C-alpha positions as CSV (number, residue, x, y, z in Angstrom):
1,M,-44.7,109.2,-29.0
2,T,-44.0,106.5,-31.5
3,L,-44.3,102.9,-30.3
4,S,-43.2,99.7,-32.0
5,A,-44.9,96.3,-31.4
6,D,-41.6,94.8,-30.2
7,D,-40.9,97.6,-27.7
8,A,-44.5,97.5,-26.5
9,A,-44.4,93.7,-25.9
10,T,-41.0,93.8,-24.2
11,W,-42.0,96.6,-21.9
12,L,-45.3,95.0,-21.1
13,H,-43.6,91.7,-20.3
14,Q,-41.1,93.4,-18.0
15,M,-43.6,95.4,-16.1
16,L,-45.8,92.3,-15.6
17,R,-42.8,90.4,-14.3
18,I,-42.0,93.1,-11.8
19,R,-45.6,93.6,-10.6
20,R,-46.6,89.9,-10.4
21,F,-43.3,89.1,-8.7
22,E,-44.0,91.7,-6.0
23,E,-47.6,90.8,-5.6
24,R,-46.4,87.2,-4.9
25,C,-43.8,88.5,-2.5
26,A,-46.5,90.4,-0.6
27,E,-48.5,87.1,-0.3
28,L,-45.4,85.2,0.9
29,Y,-44.7,88.0,3.4
30,G,-48.2,87.6,4.9
31,A,-47.6,83.9,5.1
32,G,-44.4,84.4,7.1
33,K,-42.1,83.0,4.4
34,I,-40.4,86.4,3.7
35,R,-39.3,88.4,6.7
36,G,-37.7,91.7,7.5
37,F,-38.5,94.8,5.5
38,L,-40.3,94.7,2.2
39,H,-40.7,97.8,0.0
40,L,-42.9,97.3,-3.0
41,Y,-42.4,99.0,-6.4
42,I,-46.0,98.5,-7.6
43,G,-47.0,101.5,-9.7
44,E,-43.5,102.5,-10.6
45,E,-42.6,99.6,-13.0
46,A,-42.4,101.8,-16.1
47,I,-39.1,103.3,-14.8
48,A,-37.1,100.1,-14.3
49,A,-38.6,98.4,-17.3
50,A,-37.8,101.2,-19.7
51,A,-34.6,102.8,-18.2
52,V,-32.5,99.9,-17.1
53,P,-32.4,98.1,-20.5
54,E,-30.9,101.3,-22.0
55,L,-27.8,100.7,-20.0
56,R,-24.9,98.7,-21.6
57,A,-23.9,95.4,-20.0
58,D,-20.7,97.0,-18.8
59,D,-22.3,100.1,-17.2
60,H,-22.8,100.2,-13.4
61,L,-26.1,100.3,-11.7
62,L,-26.8,101.3,-8.0
63,C,-30.2,101.6,-6.4
64,T,-32.3,102.2,-3.3
65,Y,-34.0,99.6,-1.1
66,R,-37.0,99.5,-3.4
67,E,-34.9,97.7,-6.0
68,H,-36.6,94.4,-7.0
69,G,-37.7,95.8,-10.3
70,H,-34.3,97.2,-11.2
71,A,-32.6,93.9,-10.4
72,L,-35.1,91.9,-12.5
73,A,-34.8,94.4,-15.4
74,R,-31.0,94.2,-15.1
75,G,-31.1,90.5,-15.7
76,V,-30.6,89.2,-12.2
77,S,-32.4,85.9,-12.3
78,M,-35.8,85.8,-10.6
79,R,-34.8,82.6,-9.0
80,S,-31.8,84.2,-7.2
81,V,-33.9,87.3,-6.2
82,M,-36.7,85.2,-4.7
83,A,-34.2,83.0,-2.9
84,E,-32.7,86.1,-1.5
85,M,-36.1,87.2,-0.3
86,F,-36.4,83.8,1.5
87,G,-32.9,84.3,3.1
88,R,-31.5,81.3,1.3
89,Q,-27.8,80.7,0.4
90,E,-28.8,80.4,-3.3
91,G,-29.9,84.1,-3.3
92,C,-28.0,86.7,-5.2
93,S,-26.5,88.0,-1.9
94,H,-26.3,84.5,-0.5
95,G,-29.3,85.0,1.8
96,R,-27.5,87.8,3.8
97,G,-29.1,90.8,2.3
98,G,-32.8,90.1,1.8
99,S,-35.2,92.5,0.1
100,M,-33.2,95.6,0.7
101,H,-29.7,94.4,-0.4
102,L,-29.9,92.7,-3.7
103,F,-26.5,92.5,-5.4
104,D,-25.0,90.8,-8.4
105,V,-21.6,91.8,-9.6
106,S,-21.9,89.7,-12.7
107,R,-24.6,92.1,-13.9
108,R,-22.8,95.1,-12.5
109,F,-25.7,95.6,-10.2
110,F,-24.1,97.0,-7.1
111,G,-27.0,96.7,-4.9
112,G,-29.9,98.1,-3.2
113,N,-28.9,100.3,-0.3
114,A,-30.9,100.6,3.0
115,I,-29.5,104.1,3.7
116,V,-31.4,106.9,2.1
117,A,-29.0,108.5,-0.4
118,G,-26.3,106.0,0.6
119,A,-25.6,104.9,-3.0
120,L,-25.0,108.3,-4.4
121,P,-21.4,108.9,-3.2
122,M,-20.5,105.3,-4.3
123,A,-22.0,106.0,-7.7
124,A,-19.8,109.0,-8.1
125,G,-16.8,106.8,-7.2
126,F,-17.7,104.4,-9.9
127,A,-18.0,107.2,-12.4
128,L,-14.7,108.8,-11.3
129,A,-12.9,105.5,-11.7
130,D,-14.2,105.1,-15.2
131,Q,-13.2,108.6,-16.1
132,L,-9.7,108.0,-14.8
133,L,-9.5,104.7,-16.7
134,G,-10.5,106.5,-19.9
135,N,-13.3,104.2,-20.9
136,D,-16.8,105.2,-21.9
137,R,-18.8,103.4,-19.2
138,V,-21.6,105.2,-17.4
139,T,-22.9,104.8,-13.9
140,A,-26.6,105.1,-13.2
141,C,-27.9,105.6,-9.7
142,F,-31.6,105.4,-8.7
143,F,-32.9,107.2,-5.6
144,G,-36.1,108.7,-4.2
145,E,-36.9,112.3,-3.9
146,G,-36.4,112.1,-0.2
147,A,-32.7,111.6,-0.8
148,M,-32.5,115.1,-2.2
149,A,-32.8,116.5,1.3
150,E,-29.7,114.6,2.3
151,G,-26.2,115.9,2.2
152,E,-25.0,113.0,0.1
153,F,-27.0,114.2,-2.9
154,H,-25.6,117.7,-2.8
155,E,-22.0,116.5,-2.3
156,T,-22.4,114.0,-5.1
157,A,-24.1,116.5,-7.5
158,N,-21.4,119.1,-6.8
159,L,-18.5,116.9,-7.5
160,A,-20.1,115.1,-10.4
161,A,-20.7,118.4,-12.2
162,L,-17.4,119.9,-11.2
163,W,-15.5,116.9,-12.5
164,H,-17.8,116.2,-15.5
165,L,-18.4,112.6,-14.3
166,P,-20.2,110.1,-16.5
167,L,-23.0,109.8,-14.0
168,L,-26.8,109.5,-14.5
169,L,-28.8,110.6,-11.5
170,M,-32.2,108.9,-11.6
171,C,-34.6,110.4,-9.1
172,E,-37.8,108.4,-8.7
173,N,-40.1,111.1,-7.3
174,N,-43.1,109.2,-5.9
175,L,-44.1,112.3,-3.8
176,Y,-43.6,110.6,-0.4
177,A,-40.4,110.0,1.6
178,M,-41.8,107.2,3.7
179,G,-44.9,108.9,5.1
180,T,-43.9,112.5,4.5
181,S,-45.0,114.4,1.4
182,L,-42.4,116.3,-0.6
183,A,-44.1,119.6,0.2
184,R,-43.7,118.9,4.0
185,S,-40.0,117.9,3.8
186,E,-38.3,120.2,1.3
187,S,-38.7,123.9,1.0
188,S,-38.3,123.8,-2.8
189,T,-40.2,121.1,-4.6
190,D,-38.6,121.9,-8.0
191,L,-36.2,119.0,-8.0
192,C,-34.8,119.9,-11.5
193,A,-34.0,123.4,-10.3
194,K,-31.9,121.9,-7.4
195,A,-30.0,119.8,-9.9
196,R,-29.5,122.7,-12.3
197,S,-28.0,124.7,-9.5
198,Y,-25.0,122.5,-9.7
199,N,-24.7,123.3,-13.4
200,M,-25.9,120.0,-14.8
201,E,-28.6,119.1,-17.3
202,A,-31.9,118.2,-15.6
203,I,-35.0,116.8,-17.2
204,A,-38.5,116.1,-15.7
205,V,-40.1,112.9,-17.2
206,N,-43.5,111.3,-16.9
207,G,-42.4,108.2,-15.0
208,M,-45.7,106.4,-15.7
209,N,-45.0,106.3,-19.4
210,V,-42.5,103.7,-20.6
211,S,-41.9,105.5,-24.0
212,A,-41.1,108.8,-22.2
213,V,-38.8,107.1,-19.7
214,S,-36.9,105.1,-22.4
215,A,-36.4,108.2,-24.6
216,A,-35.1,110.3,-21.7
217,A,-32.8,107.6,-20.4
218,R,-31.3,107.1,-23.9
219,H,-30.7,110.8,-24.3
220,A,-29.1,111.1,-20.8
221,L,-26.8,108.1,-21.3
222,A,-25.6,109.4,-24.6
223,H,-24.9,112.8,-23.0
224,A,-23.0,111.2,-20.1
225,R,-21.1,108.7,-22.3
226,A,-19.9,111.5,-24.5
227,R,-18.3,113.0,-21.4
228,K,-20.5,116.1,-21.4
229,G,-21.1,115.8,-17.7
230,P,-23.8,114.2,-15.4
231,V,-27.5,114.3,-16.1
232,F,-30.3,114.4,-13.6
233,L,-33.7,112.8,-14.5
234,E,-36.7,113.5,-12.3
235,L,-39.0,110.5,-13.0
236,R,-42.4,111.5,-11.7
237,T,-44.2,108.4,-10.5
238,Y,-46.4,107.0,-7.7
239,R,-46.3,103.9,-5.6
240,F,-49.7,102.3,-5.3
241,R,-48.8,100.4,-2.1
242,A,-47.7,101.7,1.2
243,H,-44.1,102.6,1.9
244,S,-43.4,99.1,3.4
245,M,-45.4,96.2,4.7
246,F,-45.4,97.8,8.1
247,D,-46.8,101.1,7.0
248,P,-50.4,101.8,8.1
249,E,-50.6,104.5,5.3
250,L,-52.3,107.2,7.3
251,Y,-50.6,110.1,5.4
252,R,-52.6,110.0,2.1
253,S,-56.2,109.4,1.1
254,K,-57.6,106.5,-0.7
255,A,-59.0,109.0,-3.2
256,E,-55.5,110.2,-4.0
257,V,-54.2,106.7,-4.6
258,D,-57.2,105.8,-6.8
259,T,-56.6,109.0,-8.9
260,W,-53.0,107.9,-9.5
261,K,-54.1,104.4,-10.4
262,Q,-55.9,105.9,-13.4
263,H,-52.3,106.4,-14.7
264,D,-51.2,102.8,-14.1
265,P,-48.2,102.3,-16.4
266,I,-49.3,98.9,-17.6
267,D,-52.8,100.1,-18.5
268,T,-51.3,103.2,-20.1
269,L,-49.1,101.2,-22.3
270,M,-52.0,98.9,-23.3
271,A,-54.2,101.8,-24.2
272,H,-51.4,103.5,-26.2
273,A,-50.7,100.3,-28.1
274,T,-54.4,99.8,-28.9
275,S,-54.7,103.3,-30.1
276,L,-51.9,102.6,-32.6
277,G,-53.5,99.3,-33.7
278,L,-50.9,97.2,-32.1
279,R,-52.0,93.8,-30.7
280,L,-50.4,92.7,-27.5
281,D,-51.2,89.2,-26.2
282,R,-51.3,90.1,-22.5
283,A,-52.9,86.8,-21.5
284,A,-49.9,84.9,-23.0
285,L,-47.4,87.2,-21.3
286,E,-49.3,86.8,-18.0
287,A,-49.1,83.0,-18.3
288,R,-45.4,83.2,-19.1
289,V,-44.8,85.4,-16.0
290,Q,-46.8,83.1,-13.8
291,T,-44.8,80.1,-14.8
292,E,-41.5,82.0,-14.1
293,I,-42.7,83.1,-10.7
294,D,-43.9,79.7,-9.7
295,D,-40.5,78.3,-10.6
296,A,-38.7,81.0,-8.6
297,V,-40.8,80.3,-5.5
298,A,-40.2,76.5,-5.8
299,F,-36.5,77.2,-6.2
300,A,-36.4,79.5,-3.1
301,E,-38.4,77.1,-1.0
302,A,-36.0,74.3,-1.9
303,G,-33.0,76.5,-1.0
304,T,-30.7,76.0,2.0
305,L,-30.2,78.2,5.0
306,E,-26.7,79.2,6.0
307,P,-25.2,76.8,8.6
308,L,-24.7,78.3,12.0
309,Q,-21.0,77.8,11.9
310,D,-20.7,80.1,8.9
311,L,-22.5,83.1,10.3
312,T,-19.2,85.0,11.0
313,R,-17.9,84.5,7.5
314,H,-17.4,87.8,5.6
315,V,-17.7,89.7,8.8
316,L,-14.1,89.8,10.0
317,A,-11.1,89.9,7.7
318,D,-8.0,87.7,8.3
319,A,-5.0,90.0,9.0
320,G,-2.6,87.4,7.7
321,A,0.2,85.6,9.5
322,S,-0.8,87.1,12.9
323,G,-4.1,85.3,12.7
324,M,-5.7,88.4,14.3
325,P,-8.8,89.8,12.7
326,C,-8.7,93.4,11.6
């Protein structure tokens, strides 16, 4: 596929931002500064780096709990994401969400979601609202292949196709739902066939190739924006790290992981650019990313914890004059 120097540099920078950010988060987790669950996106960066920028600023974006890369690619500041990881009030979810619940309404980034397939019905709701309002916004929803065994996927796909909703279903197929391989959890592993059964366009994409992801996302968004119905993209990828920091990773071999690492999206992009005679200053981009990450960590460490007396805020709603919570 064709590749411009500007696109190559932009994608490389974004993938490096995501990977180095997560590598630092893993270090900070080991040091006890980040707590709770932590699901890393390392190996899958090409998807967020190439697909998310194809969205318009007024489009909606919903994700899974492996959403750091999507948030950064959407323009959520690294400072606010890191502060959220630290549980600080300065975080994008004010320290209440942590790694799995990043949220920034100003970027129309409506969160990571800790429930498998949980974002899918909400995404259909956003798309239905835009259809009723008569605008040309599109809603994109990222989820893993494990979500396709859940009822929410099938209900969402059925209604989205039935009502021709402007919805982009982005399945990041990394082959493992937690520690269970796709072949052991779903009787049919042809994910596009499942989507097509609901009478929608479905495309399988090499999720390790930024150019392929970008082209597919652009096509799908144009299709949905033209009110031709929802589109399903199966983005075939692989996570190089375990499911979460608690995962002993006994369900796959080191040889399998090493084989997939030969398709590292960052190395693939560098090799493609070199073959076309494009020069990318990776060292300069690495230094720029390091500076941004150091600044984000310093910002998070200097952040403030929520005071004890505020812990019930946003938990109960005031019913009004009665003073009784509802």
